[in-house]
VMD Tcl script that draws the C-alpha trace (Angstrom):
set ca {
  {199.06 92.72 95.54}
  {202.70 92.30 96.49}
  {203.85 89.09 98.25}
  {203.85 89.69 102.03}
  {207.56 87.49 101.98}
  {208.94 89.15 99.40}
  {210.97 92.61 100.12}
  {209.75 95.57 100.07}
  {210.14 98.91 97.67}
  {212.53 101.21 98.64}
  {210.81 104.58 97.72}
  {212.72 107.21 95.69}
  {214.26 110.23 97.29}
  {212.37 113.33 95.58}
  {213.75 116.60 94.83}
  {213.90 118.81 98.03}
  {214.35 115.51 99.87}
  {216.70 113.57 101.43}
  {217.30 110.36 103.40}
  {218.78 108.64 106.40}
  {218.92 105.43 108.00}
  {218.37 104.52 111.80}
  {218.50 101.89 113.96}
  {217.17 102.49 117.38}
  {215.73 98.67 118.36}
  {212.97 96.91 116.34}
  {212.12 98.68 113.53}
  {208.84 98.38 113.95}
  {209.06 100.69 117.12}
  {211.25 103.32 114.68}
  {208.88 103.41 112.21}
  {205.78 104.05 114.14}
  {207.72 107.02 115.35}
  {209.29 108.69 112.37}
  {205.82 107.86 110.37}
  {204.33 110.39 112.59}
  {207.10 113.29 112.18}
  {206.49 116.25 110.18}
  {207.99 116.38 106.65}
  {208.58 112.60 106.89}
  {207.60 111.41 103.47}
  {208.50 107.25 103.81}
  {209.51 105.18 106.33}
  {210.95 101.73 105.10}
  {212.02 99.07 107.40}
  {214.77 97.14 106.23}
  {218.45 96.02 107.30}
  {222.16 97.47 106.87}
  {225.60 96.89 108.17}
  {225.81 93.31 108.06}
  {227.70 90.96 105.33}
  {224.51 89.04 104.66}
  {223.58 89.79 100.92}
  {219.30 90.13 100.70}
  {219.16 89.03 104.11}
  {215.54 87.71 105.71}
  {214.07 88.53 108.95}
  {215.23 84.95 109.88}
  {218.71 85.83 108.90}
  {218.99 88.86 110.98}
  {217.28 87.09 113.96}
  {220.15 84.95 114.03}
  {222.30 87.69 115.25}
  {224.92 86.39 112.34}
  {224.15 88.44 109.66}
  {225.72 91.62 111.19}
  {223.28 93.56 110.01}
  {220.95 95.99 112.22}
  {217.25 96.43 111.98}
  {216.56 100.00 110.63}
  {214.36 102.32 109.53}
  {215.00 104.10 106.64}
  {213.40 107.76 106.36}
  {213.15 110.04 103.61}
  {211.89 113.75 104.68}
  {210.96 116.96 102.88}
  {214.05 119.10 103.42}
  {212.02 122.23 103.23}
  {209.45 120.83 106.46}
  {212.19 119.63 108.60}
  {215.88 118.95 108.94}
  {218.17 116.08 110.02}
  {218.78 117.67 113.21}
  {214.65 117.38 114.25}
  {214.88 113.86 113.20}
  {218.24 113.07 115.34}
  {216.23 114.93 118.49}
  {213.58 112.11 117.82}
  {216.08 109.68 117.41}
  {218.02 109.96 120.55}
  {214.89 110.36 122.53}
  {213.24 107.13 121.45}
  {215.90 104.93 122.53}
  {218.40 104.55 125.26}
  {221.84 105.08 122.73}
  {223.84 103.80 125.95}
  {222.80 100.30 125.89}
  {225.21 97.99 123.42}
  {223.27 96.00 121.51}
  {219.95 95.90 123.44}
  {216.62 97.96 123.33}
  {214.20 97.08 126.27}
  {213.76 93.19 125.87}
  {215.23 92.79 122.20}
  {218.50 91.43 122.71}
  {221.16 90.84 119.87}
  {223.50 92.79 117.48}
  {220.50 93.63 114.99}
  {218.92 95.74 117.83}
  {222.06 98.22 118.16}
  {222.09 102.04 117.93}
  {223.46 102.82 114.77}
  {222.81 105.92 112.41}
  {223.61 104.83 108.45}
  {224.60 108.07 106.97}
  {224.58 109.26 103.09}
  {227.69 111.30 102.84}
  {230.25 113.94 104.64}
  {227.71 116.35 105.60}
  {225.11 114.14 107.36}
  {228.46 112.66 109.23}
  {229.67 116.14 110.56}
  {225.68 117.09 111.53}
  {225.20 113.26 113.28}
  {228.52 113.60 115.06}
  {228.07 117.02 116.40}
  {224.34 115.81 117.79}
  {225.93 112.85 119.23}
  {228.51 114.97 121.12}
  {226.09 117.25 122.15}
  {223.87 114.67 123.54}
  {225.98 112.38 125.11}
  {225.66 115.02 128.60}
  {222.00 113.84 128.92}
  {222.95 110.63 129.58}
  {225.13 109.12 132.87}
  {226.75 106.16 130.88}
  {228.39 106.51 127.12}
  {226.74 107.05 123.86}
  {227.80 103.94 122.32}
  {225.33 104.49 118.95}
  {227.57 103.85 115.96}
  {227.71 106.14 113.19}
  {228.57 104.38 109.85}
  {228.13 105.10 105.98}
  {225.15 103.11 104.79}
  {226.51 100.78 102.17}
  {223.63 98.78 101.43}
  {220.01 99.04 102.47}
  {218.17 95.73 102.37}
  {214.63 96.41 102.44}
  {212.40 94.13 104.86}
  {209.58 91.99 103.67}
  {206.27 93.92 103.02}
  {204.43 92.18 106.42}
  {207.25 94.44 108.72}
  {206.38 97.56 106.81}
  {203.36 99.82 108.64}
  {203.64 97.20 111.00}
  {202.38 99.28 114.06}
  {199.07 100.49 112.04}
  {198.54 97.18 110.65}
  {198.70 95.17 113.53}
  {198.25 97.65 116.47}
  {194.92 95.63 117.87}
  {196.50 92.13 117.18}
  {200.04 92.05 118.17}
  {200.66 92.11 122.11}
  {203.93 93.78 121.01}
  {202.15 96.56 119.47}
  {200.33 97.45 122.89}
  {203.06 96.61 125.09}
  {206.27 98.29 123.76}
  {205.16 100.66 120.52}
  {202.19 102.33 122.16}
  {204.11 103.32 125.38}
  {206.43 104.88 122.83}
  {204.50 106.75 120.84}
  {203.23 108.04 124.33}
  {206.47 109.17 125.89}
  {207.26 110.98 122.20}
  {203.78 112.75 122.33}
  {202.64 111.01 119.71}
  {198.69 109.74 118.54}
  {198.72 105.86 119.44}
}
mol new
graphics top color blue
foreach p $ca { graphics top sphere $p radius 0.5 }
foreach p [lrange $ca 0 end-1] q [lrange $ca 1 end] { graphics top cylinder $p $q radius 0.2 }
display resetview
């Protein structure tokens, strides 16, 4: 059994699949939503976008690493599209609040999408422009190339499913988010 404090394994991207990395506040929340979407093959919580090499959760919490808490989504392109995932991304969080989602405050909670290639970047930029009309404030979501994805520690993976009856954060933050998205709790 892997150590709970060791970084998780990163699932490969199989044939007929793609990957995208989203930062939408706490990665426990984004993971819980994306795990339930049709066509999603895997969700890995982790860190990207900063300067600290091999960061730990403690490094991220300090806000000095430059990294964002993210979820790396591997999805079956024959069953869902990047646009489908973007629709969920825009709905699950407030992309108009810089460095904050609810009570989670800091640069590690900023809204960001990390793309793998120019095709993804083009789709993401068009989606951001289209969704901007739905908000009163400007959408501040960063759109950046993913450089290095660092998987979070094993104890952060599948967090909601493993802790929903034990952690009040799950009860008071993640469960309402799932209900908002019309997903099972």
